[in-house]
C-alpha positions as CSV (number, residue, x, y, z in Angstrom):
1,M,-18.7,-47.8,-42.9
2,A,-18.1,-45.8,-39.7
3,P,-16.5,-42.4,-40.1
4,P,-12.8,-42.1,-39.2
5,L,-11.9,-41.2,-35.6
6,K,-9.1,-38.8,-34.7
7,V,-7.5,-39.3,-31.3
8,I,-5.1,-36.8,-29.7
9,A,-2.7,-38.5,-27.3
10,L,-0.8,-37.0,-24.4
11,S,2.0,-38.4,-22.4
12,G,2.3,-37.5,-18.7
13,S,6.1,-37.9,-18.9
14,L,8.6,-35.6,-20.6
15,R,11.5,-38.1,-20.3
16,A,13.1,-39.0,-23.7
17,G,12.8,-42.7,-23.0
18,S,9.4,-42.6,-21.4
19,Y,7.6,-45.9,-21.2
20,N,4.3,-43.9,-21.4
21,T,5.3,-42.2,-24.6
22,S,6.4,-45.6,-25.9
23,A,3.0,-47.0,-25.0
24,L,1.4,-44.2,-27.1
25,R,3.6,-45.1,-30.0
26,A,2.5,-48.7,-29.6
27,A,-1.1,-47.5,-29.5
28,Q,-0.5,-45.8,-32.9
29,A,0.5,-49.1,-34.4
30,L,-2.3,-51.0,-32.7
31,A,-5.1,-48.5,-33.6
32,P,-8.1,-50.2,-35.1
33,E,-9.1,-49.5,-38.7
34,G,-10.6,-46.0,-39.0
35,M,-8.7,-44.6,-36.1
36,T,-5.6,-42.3,-36.2
37,I,-3.7,-41.3,-33.2
38,E,-1.6,-38.1,-33.0
39,I,0.8,-37.7,-30.1
40,A,0.9,-34.1,-28.9
41,S,3.5,-32.6,-26.6
42,I,2.9,-30.8,-23.3
43,A,6.6,-29.9,-23.0
44,D,6.0,-26.2,-24.1
45,I,3.3,-25.5,-21.6
46,P,4.5,-23.0,-18.9
47,F,3.7,-23.4,-15.2
48,Y,0.1,-22.3,-14.6
49,D,0.0,-18.7,-13.2
50,A,-3.2,-16.6,-13.0
51,D,-1.0,-13.5,-13.6
52,V,0.2,-15.0,-16.9
53,Q,-3.4,-16.0,-17.8
54,A,-4.5,-12.4,-17.2
55,Q,-2.1,-11.3,-19.9
56,G,-3.5,-13.9,-22.3
57,I,-3.5,-17.6,-22.9
58,P,0.0,-18.9,-24.0
59,A,0.1,-20.0,-27.6
60,S,1.2,-23.5,-26.7
61,V,-1.9,-23.9,-24.5
62,A,-4.3,-22.5,-27.1
63,A,-2.8,-24.7,-29.8
64,L,-3.1,-27.9,-27.7
65,G,-6.7,-26.9,-26.8
66,D,-7.5,-26.5,-30.6
67,K,-6.0,-30.0,-31.2
68,I,-8.1,-31.6,-28.5
69,R,-11.3,-29.8,-29.6
70,A,-10.7,-31.0,-33.2
71,A,-10.2,-34.6,-32.1
72,D,-12.9,-37.1,-31.5
73,A,-11.2,-38.6,-28.4
74,V,-8.2,-38.2,-26.1
75,L,-5.8,-40.9,-25.1
76,I,-3.5,-40.3,-22.1
77,A,-0.6,-42.4,-20.9
78,S,0.8,-41.4,-17.6
79,P,3.2,-42.6,-15.0
80,E,2.5,-42.2,-11.3
81,Y,4.6,-39.8,-9.2
82,N,4.1,-40.0,-5.4
83,Y,0.8,-41.8,-5.7
84,S,-0.7,-39.3,-8.1
85,V,-0.6,-37.5,-11.5
86,P,2.7,-36.1,-12.6
87,G,3.0,-32.3,-12.2
88,V,3.6,-31.7,-15.9
89,L,0.4,-33.4,-16.9
90,K,-1.7,-31.8,-14.1
91,N,-0.3,-28.4,-15.1
92,A,-1.2,-29.0,-18.7
93,I,-4.8,-30.0,-17.7
94,D,-5.1,-27.0,-15.4
95,W,-4.1,-24.6,-18.2
96,L,-6.5,-26.3,-20.7
97,S,-9.3,-26.1,-18.2
98,R,-9.0,-22.3,-18.3
99,L,-9.7,-22.0,-22.0
100,P,-13.0,-20.3,-22.9
101,D,-14.3,-23.4,-24.7
102,Q,-12.8,-26.0,-22.3
103,P,-11.7,-28.7,-24.7
104,F,-12.2,-31.8,-22.5
105,A,-16.0,-31.2,-22.0
106,G,-17.9,-34.1,-23.6
107,K,-14.7,-35.7,-24.9
108,T,-14.2,-39.4,-24.5
109,V,-10.9,-40.3,-22.8
110,G,-8.9,-43.5,-22.7
111,L,-6.2,-44.0,-20.0
112,I,-3.0,-46.0,-19.9
113,G,-0.5,-46.1,-17.1
114,A,3.0,-47.4,-17.3
115,S,5.3,-47.7,-14.3
116,M,8.2,-49.7,-13.0
117,S,6.1,-50.5,-9.9
118,L,3.9,-53.5,-9.4
119,L,0.8,-51.4,-9.7
120,G,1.4,-49.7,-13.1
121,A,0.2,-46.2,-12.2
122,V,-3.2,-47.3,-10.7
123,R,-3.5,-44.3,-8.4
124,A,-2.6,-41.8,-11.0
125,Q,-5.3,-43.2,-13.3
126,Y,-7.9,-42.9,-10.5
127,H,-6.9,-39.3,-9.9
128,L,-7.2,-38.6,-13.6
129,R,-10.7,-40.0,-13.5
130,Q,-11.5,-37.6,-10.6
131,I,-10.1,-34.7,-12.5
132,F,-12.1,-35.6,-15.6
133,V,-15.3,-35.7,-13.7
134,F,-14.9,-32.0,-13.0
135,L,-14.0,-31.3,-16.6
136,D,-17.1,-33.1,-17.9
137,A,-14.9,-35.6,-19.9
138,L,-16.1,-39.1,-20.4
139,P,-13.4,-41.7,-19.6
140,I,-14.1,-45.2,-20.7
141,N,-14.3,-47.6,-17.7
142,K,-13.0,-50.8,-19.2
143,P,-10.6,-52.2,-20.0
144,E,-8.2,-50.5,-17.6
145,V,-4.6,-50.6,-18.9
146,F,-2.0,-50.7,-16.1
147,I,1.5,-51.5,-17.4
148,A,3.3,-52.8,-14.3
149,Q,7.0,-53.4,-14.3
150,A,7.2,-51.5,-17.6
151,H,11.0,-51.7,-17.7
152,Q,10.5,-55.4,-18.5
153,K,7.9,-54.9,-21.2
154,F,9.7,-52.5,-23.6
155,D,13.0,-53.1,-25.3
156,A,16.0,-50.7,-25.4
157,E,14.5,-48.8,-28.4
158,G,11.2,-48.3,-26.6
159,R,9.2,-50.9,-28.5
160,L,6.5,-52.7,-26.5
161,T,7.5,-56.4,-26.6
162,D,4.9,-57.8,-24.2
163,E,2.1,-59.4,-26.2
164,M,-0.4,-59.4,-23.3
165,T,0.1,-55.7,-22.9
166,R,-0.3,-55.1,-26.6
167,G,-3.6,-57.0,-26.4
168,F,-4.8,-54.8,-23.5
169,I,-3.9,-51.6,-25.4
170,G,-5.6,-52.9,-28.5
171,Q,-8.8,-53.7,-26.5
172,L,-8.7,-50.3,-25.0
173,L,-8.6,-48.6,-28.4
174,V,-11.5,-50.8,-29.7
175,S,-13.5,-49.7,-26.6
176,L,-12.5,-46.1,-27.0
177,A,-13.7,-46.2,-30.6
178,A,-17.0,-47.8,-29.7
179,W,-17.6,-45.4,-26.8
180,T,-16.8,-42.4,-28.9
181,R,-19.1,-43.5,-31.8
182,R,-21.8,-44.4,-29.3
183,L,-21.7,-40.9,-27.7
184,K,-21.5,-39.2,-31.1
185,A,-24.6,-41.2,-32.3
186,A,-26.5,-40.2,-29.2
187,E,-25.6,-36.5,-29.9
188,G,-26.6,-36.9,-33.5
189,V,-23.1,-36.1,-34.8
């Protein structure tokens, strides 16, 4: 039996009724056997400022970095703002990249994008892939999960009601587990 996998999940939206946070809650319910998903918040992370960094890493950044390091994989669900990554998510990644033991290095990453547009955060996901190249993270290539017209796929309580989308998220999680285990085996972990 394969060892259990711990996934840390981040939402690129702070909105209480975020479709992306709802997608992460759906992922928790759809996780394959042997995988747990913990949703971590980026809400407490201050704006990146090198002067603040010179005084020490904020506790919220250090704590999130520890959670990512302790996880086997990362799952990010993000909307798209102005054809790119939302500022709050980019800010969190920028802070985390400044940690002495940068937590994304060598970490497998799964991406989900939910948007009310017809494209489902396609551009934001491609920008995240570019960011993760620099951070030496290892995003899975397929399946890609773009939740277009998200407002039609979640109910008023934030539950994912679209079965096709549930299937895509489930496939992504199976692929994330396989990719993570494959890389761990190659490293001898």
